[in-house]
C-alpha positions as CSV (number, residue, x, y, z in Angstrom):
1,M,137.9,67.4,68.6
2,T,134.4,68.4,69.5
3,T,133.2,69.8,72.8
4,P,130.2,68.5,74.8
5,I,127.1,70.7,74.4
6,I,124.1,71.8,76.3
7,F,120.8,73.0,74.9
8,I,117.5,74.5,76.2
9,A,114.4,74.1,74.1
10,P,111.8,75.5,73.7
11,I,112.3,78.8,75.3
12,I,109.0,80.7,74.8
13,L,109.2,84.4,74.1
14,P,105.8,86.0,74.5
15,A,104.4,87.7,71.4
16,S,103.6,91.4,71.2
17,S,100.0,92.2,70.3
18,A,101.2,93.0,66.8
19,R,102.8,89.6,66.1
20,G,100.1,87.4,67.6
21,E,102.2,84.2,68.1
22,D,104.8,83.4,70.7
23,L,108.3,82.8,69.4
24,E,109.9,79.4,70.3
25,V,113.7,79.5,70.5
26,R,116.3,76.8,71.0
27,V,119.7,77.7,72.5
28,S,122.7,75.4,72.0
29,A,126.1,76.1,73.4
30,P,129.4,74.4,74.4
31,A,129.1,73.0,78.0
32,T,132.1,75.3,79.0
33,G,133.4,78.6,77.9
34,D,132.5,82.3,78.0
35,H,132.6,85.2,75.6
36,L,131.5,82.8,72.9
37,P,130.7,83.9,69.3
38,I,127.0,83.7,68.6
39,I,125.1,82.4,65.5
40,I,121.5,83.3,65.2
41,F,119.7,81.0,62.8
42,A,116.2,81.6,61.6
43,H,114.9,78.4,59.9
44,G,111.9,79.9,58.2
45,Y,108.3,78.7,58.1
46,G,107.2,75.1,58.1
47,K,110.0,73.6,60.1
48,S,110.3,72.8,63.8
49,L,113.1,73.5,66.3
50,D,114.1,69.9,66.2
51,E,114.7,69.5,62.5
52,Y,117.8,71.7,62.6
53,A,119.1,70.5,65.9
54,P,121.9,68.5,64.4
55,L,123.2,71.7,62.6
56,V,123.1,74.0,65.6
57,N,124.5,71.2,67.9
58,F,127.4,70.9,65.4
59,W,128.1,74.6,65.7
60,A,127.8,74.5,69.5
61,A,130.3,71.5,69.6
62,H,132.7,73.7,67.7
63,G,132.6,76.6,70.0
64,F,129.7,78.7,69.0
65,E,126.6,79.6,71.0
66,S,123.7,79.0,68.6
67,K,120.2,80.5,68.8
68,L,117.6,78.8,66.6
69,H,114.2,80.3,66.0
């Protein structure tokens, strides 16, 4: 059985002067629950936040809070 999920995207984290580009993050999580285990997934260069949405949504539907950047 899967759980309904919520997500917020993009969350923009301002870059430091050394990095130069803002970081865009997607957070997916079960609609209910607390003290959830967290998965941080860095997809690498050349992909968008939306391309891995099915994967992080799957994790969220199975009880993990997922952060994709």
